[in-house]
C-alpha positions as protocol buffer text, in pm:
chain_id: "A"
residue {
  index: 1
  type: MET
  ca { x: 0 y: 0 z: 0 }
}
residue {
  index: 2
  type: ARG
  ca { x: 135 y: 343 z: -95 }
}
residue {
  index: 3
  type: LYS
  ca { x: 205 y: 574 z: 194 }
}
residue {
  index: 4
  type: GLU
  ca { x: -39 y: 864 z: 235 }
}
residue {
  index: 5
  type: ILE
  ca { x: 96 y: 1197 z: 359 }
}
residue {
  index: 6
  type: ARG
  ca { x: -147 y: 1443 z: 519 }
}
residue {
  index: 7
  type: ILE
  ca { x: -42 y: 1807 z: 538 }
}
residue {
  index: 8
  type: ARG
  ca { x: -237 y: 2055 z: 749 }
}
residue {
  index: 9
  type: THR
  ca { x: -130 y: 2416 z: 706 }
}
residue {
  index: 10
  type: PRO
  ca { x: -218 y: 2733 z: 897 }
}
residue {
  index: 11
  type: SER
  ca { x: -360 y: 3044 z: 734 }
}
residue {
  index: 12
  type: ARG
  ca { x: -226 y: 3386 z: 827 }
}
residue {
  index: 13
  type: LEU
  ca { x: -318 y: 3748 z: 889 }
}
residue {
  index: 14
  type: HIS
  ca { x: -81 y: 4005 z: 743 }
}
residue {
  index: 15
  type: LEU
  ca { x: -85 y: 4310 z: 968 }
}
residue {
  index: 16
  type: SER
  ca { x: 146 y: 4532 z: 762 }
}
residue {
  index: 17
  type: LEU
  ca { x: 452 y: 4568 z: 544 }
}
residue {
  index: 18
  type: LEU
  ca { x: 700 y: 4784 z: 733 }
}
residue {
  index: 19
  type: ASP
  ca { x: 947 y: 4964 z: 506 }
}
residue {
  index: 20
  type: MET
  ca { x: 830 y: 5043 z: 154 }
}
residue {
  index: 21
  type: ASN
  ca { x: 1072 y: 5334 z: 131 }
}
residue {
  index: 22
  type: GLY
  ca { x: 1410 y: 5156 z: 123 }
}
residue {
  index: 23
  type: GLY
  ca { x: 1614 y: 5463 z: 212 }
}
residue {
  index: 24
  type: ILE
  ca { x: 1838 y: 5283 z: 462 }
}
residue {
  index: 25
  type: GLY
  ca { x: 1910 y: 4982 z: 243 }
}
residue {
  index: 26
  type: ARG
  ca { x: 1625 y: 4737 z: 310 }
}
residue {
  index: 27
  type: VAL
  ca { x: 1266 y: 4705 z: 193 }
}
residue {
  index: 28
  type: ASP
  ca { x: 957 y: 4506 z: 288 }
}
residue {
  index: 29
  type: GLY
  ca { x: 962 y: 4360 z: 638 }
}
residue {
  index: 30
  type: GLY
  ca { x: 633 y: 4223 z: 765 }
}
residue {
  index: 31
  type: VAL
  ca { x: 419 y: 4158 z: 1072 }
}
residue {
  index: 32
  type: GLY
  ca { x: 166 y: 3877 z: 1090 }
}
residue {
  index: 33
  type: ILE
  ca { x: -15 y: 3605 z: 1285 }
}
residue {
  index: 34
  type: ALA
  ca { x: -61 y: 3237 z: 1196 }
}
residue {
  index: 35
  type: LEU
  ca { x: -417 y: 3105 z: 1243 }
}
residue {
  index: 36
  type: MET
  ca { x: -568 y: 2762 z: 1309 }
}
residue {
  index: 37
  type: GLU
  ca { x: -865 y: 2828 z: 1080 }
}
residue {
  index: 38
  type: PRO
  ca { x: -911 y: 2834 z: 789 }
}
residue {
  index: 39
  type: HIS
  ca { x: -654 y: 2574 z: 680 }
}
residue {
  index: 40
  type: PHE
  ca { x: -553 y: 2346 z: 396 }
}
residue {
  index: 41
  type: ASP
  ca { x: -579 y: 1973 z: 460 }
}
residue {
  index: 42
  type: LEU
  ca { x: -404 y: 1789 z: 177 }
}
residue {
  index: 43
  type: SER
  ca { x: -369 y: 1413 z: 121 }
}
residue {
  index: 44
  type: ILE
  ca { x: -82 y: 1315 z: -108 }
}
residue {
  index: 45
  type: ARG
  ca { x: 41 y: 979 z: -238 }
}
residue {
  index: 46
  type: ARG
  ca { x: 332 y: 906 z: -467 }
}
residue {
  index: 47
  type: ALA
  ca { x: 224 y: 819 z: -823 }
}
residue {
  index: 48
  type: ARG
  ca { x: 323 y: 807 z: -1187 }
}
residue {
  index: 49
  type: GLY
  ca { x: 194 y: 1135 z: -1321 }
}
residue {
  index: 50
  type: VAL
  ca { x: 10 y: 1414 z: -1137 }
}
residue {
  index: 51
  type: SER
  ca { x: -363 y: 1409 z: -1057 }
}
residue {
  index: 52
  type: CYS
  ca { x: -606 y: 1589 z: -826 }
}
residue {
  index: 53
  type: ASP
  ca { x: -945 y: 1433 z: -754 }
}
residue {
  index: 54
  type: THR
  ca { x: -1099 y: 1723 z: -557 }
}
residue {
  index: 55
  type: GLY
  ca { x: -1128 y: 2096 z: -596 }
}
residue {
  index: 56
  type: GLU
  ca { x: -1238 y: 2281 z: -905 }
}
residue {
  index: 57
  type: GLY
  ca { x: -1168 y: 2589 z: -1116 }
}
residue {
  index: 58
  type: GLU
  ca { x: -873 y: 2807 z: -1012 }
}
residue {
  index: 59
  type: LEU
  ca { x: -790 y: 2594 z: -707 }
}
residue {
  index: 60
  type: LYS
  ca { x: -760 y: 2273 z: -906 }
}
residue {
  index: 61
  type: ARG
  ca { x: -553 y: 2442 z: -1178 }
}
residue {
  index: 62
  type: THR
  ca { x: -316 y: 2584 z: -915 }
}
residue {
  index: 63
  type: VAL
  ca { x: -281 y: 2243 z: -745 }
}
residue {
  index: 64
  type: LEU
  ca { x: -197 y: 2067 z: -1071 }
}
residue {
  index: 65
  type: GLU
  ca { x: 40 y: 2338 z: -1199 }
}
residue {
  index: 66
  type: THR
  ca { x: 228 y: 2355 z: -869 }
}
residue {
  index: 67
  type: ALA
  ca { x: 255 y: 1978 z: -831 }
}
residue {
  index: 68
  type: LYS
  ca { x: 382 y: 1939 z: -1188 }
}
residue {
  index: 69
  type: ARG
  ca { x: 642 y: 2213 z: -1135 }
}
residue {
  index: 70
  type: VAL
  ca { x: 769 y: 2056 z: -812 }
}
residue {
  index: 71
  type: CYS
  ca { x: 791 y: 1711 z: -970 }
}
residue {
  index: 72
  type: LYS
  ca { x: 971 y: 1847 z: -1276 }
}
residue {
  index: 73
  type: LEU
  ca { x: 1224 y: 2051 z: -1076 }
}
residue {
  index: 74
  type: LEU
  ca { x: 1309 y: 1761 z: -846 }
}
residue {
  index: 75
  type: HIS
  ca { x: 1279 y: 1485 z: -1109 }
}
residue {
  index: 76
  type: LEU
  ca { x: 996 y: 1303 z: -930 }
}
residue {
  index: 77
  type: PRO
  ca { x: 750 y: 1077 z: -1116 }
}
residue {
  index: 78
  type: GLY
  ca { x: 431 y: 1236 z: -978 }
}
residue {
  index: 79
  type: ALA
  ca { x: 168 y: 1248 z: -704 }
}
residue {
  index: 80
  type: GLU
  ca { x: -200 y: 1187 z: -638 }
}
residue {
  index: 81
  type: ILE
  ca { x: -353 y: 1479 z: -448 }
}
residue {
  index: 82
  type: ARG
  ca { x: -677 y: 1521 z: -260 }
}
residue {
  index: 83
  type: VAL
  ca { x: -784 y: 1857 z: -118 }
}
residue {
  index: 84
  type: ARG
  ca { x: -984 y: 1787 z: 199 }
}
residue {
  index: 85
  type: SER
  ca { x: -1028 y: 2147 z: 319 }
}
residue {
  index: 86
  type: THR
  ca { x: -930 y: 2484 z: 178 }
}
residue {
  index: 87
  type: ILE
  ca { x: -838 y: 2843 z: 259 }
}
residue {
  index: 88
  type: PRO
  ca { x: -1043 y: 3102 z: 65 }
}
residue {
  index: 89
  type: GLN
  ca { x: -833 y: 3249 z: -215 }
}
residue {
  index: 90
  type: HIS
  ca { x: -738 y: 3615 z: -269 }
}
residue {
  index: 91
  type: VAL
  ca { x: -916 y: 3748 z: 40 }
}
residue {
  index: 92
  type: GLY
  ca { x: -622 y: 3807 z: 279 }
}
residue {
  index: 93
  type: PHE
  ca { x: -554 y: 3467 z: 441 }
}
residue {
  index: 94
  type: GLY
  ca { x: -233 y: 3396 z: 247 }
}
residue {
  index: 95
  type: SER
  ca { x: -376 y: 3089 z: 74 }
}
residue {
  index: 96
  type: LYS
  ca { x: -127 y: 3070 z: -214 }
}
residue {
  index: 97
  type: THR
  ca { x: 184 y: 3044 z: 2 }
}
residue {
  index: 98
  type: GLN
  ca { x: 25 y: 2778 z: 224 }
}
residue {
  index: 99
  type: LEU
  ca { x: -96 y: 2577 z: -75 }
}
residue {
  index: 100
  type: TYR
  ca { x: 239 y: 2591 z: -255 }
}
residue {
  index: 101
  type: LEU
  ca { x: 438 y: 2497 z: 55 }
}
residue {
  index: 102
  type: GLY
  ca { x: 191 y: 2230 z: 166 }
}
residue {
  index: 103
  type: LEU
  ca { x: 184 y: 2063 z: -175 }
}
residue {
  index: 104
  type: ALA
  ca { x: 560 y: 2071 z: -215 }
}
residue {
  index: 105
  type: ARG
  ca { x: 622 y: 1936 z: 134 }
}
residue {
  index: 106
  type: GLY
  ca { x: 366 y: 1659 z: 89 }
}
residue {
  index: 107
  type: ILE
  ca { x: 499 y: 1550 z: -250 }
}
residue {
  index: 108
  type: LEU
  ca { x: 857 y: 1546 z: -123 }
}
residue {
  index: 109
  type: ASN
  ca { x: 761 y: 1350 z: 190 }
}
residue {
  index: 110
  type: SER
  ca { x: 568 y: 1096 z: -14 }
}
residue {
  index: 111
  type: TRP
  ca { x: 890 y: 1018 z: -201 }
}
residue {
  index: 112
  type: GLY
  ca { x: 1098 y: 1012 z: 118 }
}
residue {
  index: 113
  type: ILE
  ca { x: 1265 y: 1351 z: 59 }
}
residue {
  index: 114
  type: TYR
  ca { x: 1293 y: 1600 z: 346 }
}
residue {
  index: 115
  type: LEU
  ca { x: 1413 y: 1954 z: 270 }
}
residue {
  index: 116
  type: PRO
  ca { x: 1421 y: 2265 z: 493 }
}
residue {
  index: 117
  type: VAL
  ca { x: 1116 y: 2488 z: 463 }
}
residue {
  index: 118
  type: ARG
  ca { x: 1321 y: 2781 z: 330 }
}
residue {
  index: 119
  type: GLU
  ca { x: 1455 y: 2559 z: 53 }
}
residue {
  index: 120
  type: ILE
  ca { x: 1102 y: 2449 z: -34 }
}
residue {
  index: 121
  type: ALA
  ca { x: 993 y: 2815 z: -39 }
}
residue {
  index: 122
  type: ARG
  ca { x: 1274 y: 2890 z: -284 }
}
residue {
  index: 123
  type: ILE
  ca { x: 1163 y: 2604 z: -509 }
}
residue {
  index: 124
  type: VAL
  ca { x: 800 y: 2723 z: -523 }
}
residue {
  index: 125
  type: GLY
  ca { x: 888 y: 3094 z: -533 }
}
residue {
  index: 126
  type: ARG
  ca { x: 735 y: 3223 z: -208 }
}
residue {
  index: 127
  type: GLY
  ca { x: 864 y: 3473 z: 48 }
}
residue {
  index: 128
  type: GLY
  ca { x: 996 y: 3719 z: -210 }
}
residue {
  index: 129
  type: THR
  ca { x: 828 y: 4016 z: -41 }
}
residue {
  index: 130
  type: SER
  ca { x: 672 y: 3927 z: 292 }
}
residue {
  index: 131
  type: GLY
  ca { x: 816 y: 3636 z: 489 }
}
residue {
  index: 132
  type: ILE
  ca { x: 507 y: 3598 z: 710 }
}
residue {
  index: 133
  type: GLY
  ca { x: 349 y: 3315 z: 510 }
}
residue {
  index: 134
  type: VAL
  ca { x: 667 y: 3106 z: 501 }
}
residue {
  index: 135
  type: ALA
  ca { x: 735 y: 3163 z: 873 }
}
residue {
  index: 136
  type: ALA
  ca { x: 370 y: 3088 z: 959 }
}
residue {
  index: 137
  type: PHE
  ca { x: 401 y: 2756 z: 775 }
}
residue {
  index: 138
  type: GLN
  ca { x: 728 y: 2673 z: 949 }
}
residue {
  index: 139
  type: TYR
  ca { x: 676 y: 2803 z: 1302 }
}
residue {
  index: 140
  type: GLY
  ca { x: 328 y: 2950 z: 1353 }
}
residue {
  index: 141
  type: GLY
  ca { x: 267 y: 3227 z: 1607 }
}
residue {
  index: 142
  type: PHE
  ca { x: 320 y: 3603 z: 1591 }
}
residue {
  index: 143
  type: ILE
  ca { x: 600 y: 3690 z: 1349 }
}
residue {
  index: 144
  type: VAL
  ca { x: 805 y: 3992 z: 1245 }
}
residue {
  index: 145
  type: ASP
  ca { x: 1043 y: 3951 z: 950 }
}
residue {
  index: 146
  type: GLY
  ca { x: 1336 y: 4167 z: 844 }
}
residue {
  index: 147
  type: GLY
  ca { x: 1270 y: 4220 z: 474 }
}
residue {
  index: 148
  type: HIS
  ca { x: 1518 y: 4220 z: 186 }
}
residue {
  index: 149
  type: SER
  ca { x: 1799 y: 4428 z: 43 }
}
residue {
  index: 150
  type: ALA
  ca { x: 1664 y: 4743 z: -122 }
}
residue {
  index: 151
  type: GLU
  ca { x: 1819 y: 4622 z: -450 }
}
residue {
  index: 152
  type: LYS
  ca { x: 1514 y: 4396 z: -480 }
}
residue {
  index: 153
  type: GLY
  ca { x: 1286 y: 4695 z: -535 }
}
residue {
  index: 154
  type: PHE
  ca { x: 913 y: 4719 z: -472 }
}
residue {
  index: 155
  type: LEU
  ca { x: 745 y: 4402 z: -596 }
}
residue {
  index: 156
  type: PRO
  ca { x: 479 y: 4167 z: -455 }
}
residue {
  index: 157
  type: SER
  ca { x: 589 y: 3809 z: -386 }
}
residue {
  index: 158
  type: HIS
  ca { x: 442 y: 3672 z: -710 }
}
residue {
  index: 159
  type: PHE
  ca { x: 687 y: 3883 z: -910 }
}
residue {
  index: 160
  type: SER
  ca { x: 993 y: 3861 z: -683 }
}
residue {
  index: 161
  type: GLN
  ca { x: 1272 y: 3604 z: -704 }
}
residue {
  index: 162
  type: GLU
  ca { x: 1414 y: 3682 z: -359 }
}
residue {
  index: 163
  type: GLU
  ca { x: 1442 y: 3416 z: -90 }
}
residue {
  index: 164
  type: ALA
  ca { x: 1232 y: 3435 z: 226 }
}
residue {
  index: 165
  type: PRO
  ca { x: 1359 y: 3706 z: 464 }
}
residue {
  index: 166
  type: PRO
  ca { x: 1498 y: 3646 z: 815 }
}
residue {
  index: 167
  type: VAL
  ca { x: 1257 y: 3610 z: 1107 }
}
residue {
  index: 168
  type: LEU
  ca { x: 1337 y: 3877 z: 1367 }
}
residue {
  index: 169
  type: ILE
  ca { x: 1090 y: 3771 z: 1635 }
}
residue {
  index: 170
  type: ARG
  ca { x: 847 y: 3484 z: 1682 }
}
residue {
  index: 171
  type: ARG
  ca { x: 614 y: 3449 z: 1984 }
}
residue {
  index: 172
  type: ASP
  ca { x: 312 y: 3232 z: 2063 }
}
residue {
  index: 173
  type: PHE
  ca { x: -12 y: 3420 z: 1994 }
}
residue {
  index: 174
  type: PRO
  ca { x: -244 y: 3367 z: 2294 }
}
residue {
  index: 175
  type: TRP
  ca { x: -575 y: 3533 z: 2198 }
}
residue {
  index: 176
  type: TRP
  ca { x: -892 y: 3457 z: 2005 }
}
residue {
  index: 177
  type: VAL
  ca { x: -958 y: 3609 z: 1664 }
}
residue {
  index: 178
  type: VAL
  ca { x: -1278 y: 3682 z: 1472 }
}
residue {
  index: 179
  type: CYS
  ca { x: -1240 y: 3707 z: 1095 }
}
residue {
  index: 180
  type: ALA
  ca { x: -1507 y: 3853 z: 867 }
}
residue {
  index: 181
  type: TRP
  ca { x: -1505 y: 3908 z: 494 }
}
residue {
  index: 182
  type: PRO
  ca { x: -1773 y: 4016 z: 247 }
}
residue {
  index: 183
  type: ARG
  ca { x: -1785 y: 3896 z: -112 }
}
residue {
  index: 184
  type: GLY
  ca { x: -1506 y: 4013 z: -338 }
}
residue {
  index: 185
  type: ARG
  ca { x: -1129 y: 3982 z: -355 }
}
residue {
  index: 186
  type: GLY
  ca { x: -834 y: 4190 z: -253 }
}
residue {
  index: 187
  type: ALA
  ca { x: -563 y: 4308 z: -491 }
}
residue {
  index: 188
  type: PHE
  ca { x: -348 y: 4031 z: -640 }
}
residue {
  index: 189
  type: GLY
  ca { x: -147 y: 3960 z: -952 }
}
residue {
  index: 190
  type: ALA
  ca { x: -105 y: 4250 z: -1195 }
}
residue {
  index: 191
  type: VAL
  ca { x: -340 y: 4471 z: -991 }
}
residue {
  index: 192
  type: GLU
  ca { x: -127 y: 4425 z: -678 }
}
residue {
  index: 193
  type: ARG
  ca { x: 188 y: 4500 z: -876 }
}
residue {
  index: 194
  type: GLY
  ca { x: 26 y: 4818 z: -1003 }
}
residue {
  index: 195
  type: VAL
  ca { x: -40 y: 4933 z: -645 }
}
residue {
  index: 196
  type: PHE
  ca { x: 328 y: 4883 z: -555 }
}
residue {
  index: 197
  type: GLU
  ca { x: 437 y: 5075 z: -865 }
}
residue {
  index: 198
  type: LYS
  ca { x: 197 y: 5362 z: -799 }
}
residue {
  index: 199
  type: TYR
  ca { x: 257 y: 5420 z: -427 }
}
residue {
  index: 200
  type: CYS
  ca { x: 617 y: 5310 z: -360 }
}
residue {
  index: 201
  type: PRO
  ca { x: 846 y: 5439 z: -232 }
}
residue {
  index: 202
  type: ILE
  ca { x: 629 y: 5578 z: 46 }
}
residue {
  index: 203
  type: PRO
  ca { x: 760 y: 5869 z: 259 }
}
residue {
  index: 204
  type: ALA
  ca { x: 1026 y: 5778 z: 516 }
}
residue {
  index: 205
  type: THR
  ca { x: 822 y: 5953 z: 785 }
}
residue {
  index: 206
  type: ASP
  ca { x: 536 y: 5704 z: 726 }
}
residue {
  index: 207
  type: VAL
  ca { x: 779 y: 5414 z: 767 }
}
residue {
  index: 208
  type: GLU
  ca { x: 911 y: 5566 z: 1087 }
}
residue {
  index: 209
  type: LYS
  ca { x: 560 y: 5587 z: 1234 }
}
residue {
  index: 210
  type: ALA
  ca { x: 477 y: 5225 z: 1147 }
}
residue {
  index: 211
  type: THR
  ca { x: 804 y: 5079 z: 1273 }
}
residue {
  index: 212
  type: ARG
  ca { x: 781 y: 5280 z: 1596 }
}
residue {
  index: 213
  type: ILE
  ca { x: 434 y: 5135 z: 1662 }
}
residue {
  index: 214
  type: VAL
  ca { x: 563 y: 4783 z: 1598 }
}
residue {
  index: 215
  type: LEU
  ca { x: 885 y: 4815 z: 1798 }
}
residue {
  index: 216
  type: MET
  ca { x: 759 y: 5017 z: 2095 }
}
residue {
  index: 217
  type: LYS
  ca { x: 396 y: 4904 z: 2125 }
}
residue {
  index: 218
  type: LEU
  ca { x: 305 y: 4586 z: 1934 }
}
residue {
  index: 219
  type: ILE
  ca { x: 608 y: 4372 z: 2023 }
}
residue {
  index: 220
  type: PRO
  ca { x: 614 y: 4469 z: 2394 }
}
residue {
  index: 221
  type: ALA
  ca { x: 239 y: 4395 z: 2412 }
}
residue {
  index: 222
  type: ILE
  ca { x: 278 y: 4041 z: 2277 }
}
residue {
  index: 223
  type: ILE
  ca { x: 570 y: 3974 z: 2511 }
}
residue {
  index: 224
  type: GLU
  ca { x: 374 y: 4106 z: 2811 }
}
residue {
  index: 225
  type: GLU
  ca { x: 51 y: 3943 z: 2686 }
}
residue {
  index: 226
  type: ASP
  ca { x: -136 y: 4273 z: 2710 }
}
residue {
  index: 227
  type: LEU
  ca { x: -431 y: 4236 z: 2473 }
}
residue {
  index: 228
  type: ASN
  ca { x: -559 y: 4593 z: 2507 }
}
residue {
  index: 229
  type: GLU
  ca { x: -217 y: 4737 z: 2426 }
}
residue {
  index: 230
  type: PHE
  ca { x: -174 y: 4494 z: 2136 }
}
residue {
  index: 231
  type: GLY
  ca { x: -519 y: 4578 z: 1997 }
}
residue {
  index: 232
  type: ASN
  ca { x: -452 y: 4949 z: 2030 }
}
residue {
  index: 233
  type: ALA
  ca { x: -129 y: 4905 z: 1832 }
}
residue {
  index: 234
  type: VAL
  ca { x: -316 y: 4715 z: 1558 }
}
residue {
  index: 235
  type: ASN
  ca { x: -570 y: 4999 z: 1538 }
}
residue {
  index: 236
  type: MET
  ca { x: -289 y: 5253 z: 1509 }
}
residue {
  index: 237
  type: LEU
  ca { x: -120 y: 5058 z: 1229 }
}
residue {
  index: 238
  type: GLN
  ca { x: -429 y: 5092 z: 1011 }
}
residue {
  index: 239
  type: ARG
  ca { x: -362 y: 5465 z: 971 }
}
residue {
  index: 240
  type: VAL
  ca { x: 10 y: 5468 z: 886 }
}
residue {
  index: 241
  type: GLY
  ca { x: 262 y: 5344 z: 631 }
}
residue {
  index: 242
  type: PHE
  ca { x: 174 y: 5090 z: 363 }
}
residue {
  index: 243
  type: LYS
  ca { x: -118 y: 4964 z: 572 }
}
residue {
  index: 244
  type: ALA
  ca { x: -287 y: 5301 z: 527 }
}
residue {
  index: 245
  type: ILE
  ca { x: -261 y: 5252 z: 149 }
}
residue {
  index: 246
  type: GLU
  ca { x: -413 y: 4904 z: 172 }
}
residue {
  index: 247
  type: ASN
  ca { x: -699 y: 5047 z: 378 }
}
residue {
  index: 248
  type: LYS
  ca { x: -743 y: 5333 z: 132 }
}
residue {
  index: 249
  type: LEU
  ca { x: -813 y: 5079 z: -144 }
}
residue {
  index: 250
  type: LYS
  ca { x: -1073 y: 4871 z: 42 }
}
residue {
  index: 251
  type: ARG
  ca { x: -1410 y: 4842 z: -130 }
}
residue {
  index: 252
  type: GLY
  ca { x: -1776 y: 4780 z: -54 }
}
residue {
  index: 253
  type: SER
  ca { x: -1872 y: 4710 z: 306 }
}
residue {
  index: 254
  type: VAL
  ca { x: -1515 y: 4633 z: 423 }
}
residue {
  index: 255
  type: GLY
  ca { x: -1471 y: 4974 z: 587 }
}
residue {
  index: 256
  type: ALA
  ca { x: -1796 y: 4949 z: 778 }
}
residue {
  index: 257
  type: ILE
  ca { x: -1713 y: 4596 z: 898 }
}
residue {
  index: 258
  type: LEU
  ca { x: -1368 y: 4705 z: 1014 }
}
residue {
  index: 259
  type: GLU
  ca { x: -1506 y: 5004 z: 1205 }
}
residue {
  index: 260
  type: TYR
  ca { x: -1767 y: 4780 z: 1370 }
}
residue {
  index: 261
  type: ILE
  ca { x: -1498 y: 4529 z: 1475 }
}
residue {
  index: 262
  type: GLN
  ca { x: -1275 y: 4801 z: 1618 }
}
residue {
  index: 263
  type: ARG
  ca { x: -1564 y: 4938 z: 1827 }
}
residue {
  index: 264
  type: ASN
  ca { x: -1657 y: 4596 z: 1962 }
}
residue {
  index: 265
  type: SER
  ca { x: -1325 y: 4422 z: 2024 }
}
residue {
  index: 266
  type: ALA
  ca { x: -983 y: 4491 z: 2173 }
}
residue {
  index: 267
  type: GLY
  ca { x: -862 y: 4599 z: 1829 }
}
residue {
  index: 268
  type: GLY
  ca { x: -895 y: 4512 z: 1465 }
}
residue {
  index: 269
  type: GLY
  ca { x: -743 y: 4547 z: 1123 }
}
residue {
  index: 270
  type: LEU
  ca { x: -740 y: 4457 z: 756 }
}
residue {
  index: 271
  type: SER
  ca { x: -530 y: 4158 z: 650 }
}
residue {
  index: 272
  type: SER
  ca { x: -317 y: 4238 z: 344 }
}
residue {
  index: 273
  type: PHE
  ca { x: -546 y: 4408 z: 88 }
}
residue {
  index: 274
  type: GLY
  ca { x: -848 y: 4232 z: 243 }
}
residue {
  index: 275
  type: PRO
  ca { x: -1134 y: 4194 z: 228 }
}
residue {
  index: 276
  type: VAL
  ca { x: -1067 y: 3990 z: 546 }
}
residue {
  index: 277
  type: CYS
  ca { x: -1105 y: 4204 z: 858 }
}
residue {
  index: 278
  type: PHE
  ca { x: -1010 y: 4068 z: 1198 }
}
residue {
  index: 279
  type: GLY
  ca { x: -1088 y: 4148 z: 1559 }
}
residue {
  index: 280
  type: LEU
  ca { x: -905 y: 4043 z: 1875 }
}
residue {
  index: 281
  type: CYS
  ca { x: -1082 y: 3895 z: 2179 }
}
residue {
  index: 282
  type: GLU
  ca { x: -976 y: 3770 z: 2523 }
}
residue {
  index: 283
  type: SER
  ca { x: -1198 y: 3461 z: 2528 }
}
residue {
  index: 284
  type: ARG
  ca { x: -1379 y: 3225 z: 2298 }
}
residue {
  index: 285
  type: GLY
  ca { x: -1712 y: 3341 z: 2440 }
}
residue {
  index: 286
  type: GLU
  ca { x: -1640 y: 3704 z: 2352 }
}
residue {
  index: 287
  type: ALA
  ca { x: -1528 y: 3598 z: 2005 }
}
residue {
  index: 288
  type: ARG
  ca { x: -1847 y: 3396 z: 1947 }
}
residue {
  index: 289
  type: MET
  ca { x: -2064 y: 3690 z: 2046 }
}
residue {
  index: 290
  type: LEU
  ca { x: -1876 y: 3921 z: 1808 }
}
residue {
  index: 291
  type: GLU
  ca { x: -1901 y: 3668 z: 1526 }
}
residue {
  index: 292
  type: GLU
  ca { x: -2280 y: 3639 z: 1574 }
}
residue {
  index: 293
  type: ASP
  ca { x: -2319 y: 4017 z: 1588 }
}
residue {
  index: 294
  type: ILE
  ca { x: -2119 y: 4063 z: 1266 }
}
residue {
  index: 295
  type: ARG
  ca { x: -2327 y: 3802 z: 1084 }
}
residue {
  index: 296
  type: ALA
  ca { x: -2651 y: 3965 z: 1203 }
}
residue {
  index: 297
  type: GLU
  ca { x: -2534 y: 4319 z: 1119 }
}
residue {
  index: 298
  type: PHE
  ca { x: -2370 y: 4254 z: 780 }
}
residue {
  index: 299
  type: GLY
  ca { x: -2479 y: 3905 z: 663 }
}
residue {
  index: 300
  type: THR
  ca { x: -2120 y: 3824 z: 575 }
}
residue {
  index: 301
  type: ASN
  ca { x: -1873 y: 3538 z: 609 }
}
residue {
  index: 302
  type: ALA
  ca { x: -1731 y: 3516 z: 961 }
}
residue {
  index: 303
  type: LEU
  ca { x: -1546 y: 3266 z: 1175 }
}
residue {
  index: 304
  type: VAL
  ca { x: -1384 y: 3232 z: 1517 }
}
residue {
  index: 305
  type: THR
  ca { x: -1029 y: 3106 z: 1533 }
}
residue {
  index: 306
  type: ARG
  ca { x: -711 y: 3145 z: 1736 }
}
residue {
  index: 307
  type: GLY
  ca { x: -337 y: 3150 z: 1682 }
}
residue {
  index: 308
  type: ASN
  ca { x: -166 y: 2848 z: 1532 }
}
residue {
  index: 309
  type: ASN
  ca { x: 151 y: 2820 z: 1740 }
}
residue {
  index: 310
  type: THR
  ca { x: 302 y: 2510 z: 1580 }
}
residue {
  index: 311
  type: GLY
  ca { x: 304 y: 2581 z: 1206 }
}
residue {
  index: 312
  type: ALA
  ca { x: 211 y: 2321 z: 948 }
}
residue {
  index: 313
  type: VAL
  ca { x: 194 y: 1955 z: 1045 }
}
residue {
  index: 314
  type: ALA
  ca { x: 273 y: 1651 z: 832 }
}
residue {
  index: 315
  type: MET
  ca { x: 95 y: 1328 z: 926 }
}
residue {
  index: 316
  type: GLU
  ca { x: 209 y: 980 z: 823 }
}
residue {
  index: 317
  type: GLY
  ca { x: -28 y: 721 z: 965 }
}
residue {
  index: 318
  type: ARG
  ca { x: -37 y: 777 z: 1344 }
}
residue {
  index: 319
  type: GLN
  ca { x: 278 y: 986 z: 1338 }
}
residue {
  index: 320
  type: THR
  ca { x: 285 y: 1362 z: 1314 }
}
residue {
  index: 321
  type: GLN
  ca { x: 574 y: 1584 z: 1222 }
}
residue {
  index: 322
  type: ASN
  ca { x: 603 y: 1954 z: 1293 }
}
residue {
  index: 323
  type: ILE
  ca { x: 742 y: 2098 z: 974 }
}
residue {
  index: 324
  type: HIS
  ca { x: 1046 y: 2240 z: 1154 }
}
residue {
  index: 325
  type: GLY
  ca { x: 1098 y: 1948 z: 1390 }
}
residue {
  index: 326
  type: GLY
  ca { x: 1131 y: 1571 z: 1403 }
}
residue {
  index: 327
  type: LEU
  ca { x: 881 y: 1290 z: 1398 }
}
residue {
  index: 328
  type: GLY
  ca { x: 687 y: 1226 z: 1715 }
}
residue {
  index: 329
  type: ILE
  ca { x: 371 y: 1048 z: 1832 }
}
residue {
  index: 330
  type: ARG
  ca { x: 69 y: 1260 z: 1925 }
}
């Protein structure tokens, strides 16, 4: 019987890019949080040729294209793939990075090949702008990354050939999160590239405001586990730096949902270009109440989740493997 590999990935919230000015020699830098839900659950078996028996449309095309590219680059015969659960695409959960990394890791494991996550990210071309998705897959938790050399320029990950940036800080994320998103998609592909070309470089003073909030308010709050201070910092980030540009471009009911969340939680923000908005809560009960109120008020998609503090997990039979660790029994 052929060995089945199960890969469960996190999703992520992207709180902000930090330095889209580049005046001191680096660009990008990111802040984000890995989430338990939504997630990809992928089943992968070694095979001759590549096939996918679940999913449809864009998702299925992406699965097949990615799997074929991985197999071709690493001279592997193929893989059978089943998508058991998914992350919504192009709404701010970082689905593409998680899908690419999860597929590549599962295919490699099915053939008995184990590579570091950063090497896998290089193979599938992720982490070229923000490193939050790659670090969320590898470690989970609250993450700040250090960006790239300014020679890279201002490009979204899809168009960048840079390797994933260094992780500056990683902490467990202890609180509950409510995510809400109306119909529609955030900027991606050529549209996202156009935003970078139009608005970057942003003024150095805007970068200074954003990095001060992160260094002197957001990071101390996560270390001291002060939810109100952390939420206040998230609220402040919405009005400065590149995050202010992302908020400026939000459409439809996104602005109203975000304002509602900020009034009724410890703090809230827009993930990437949205439309996912998120709110921070002390307890599951508070989060459930906020979720129900958002659904009643706006009739939109909403869910309650919490931080994923382990990263992606590979399962082989009864064994599980943290992506950055060794095999163990759970």
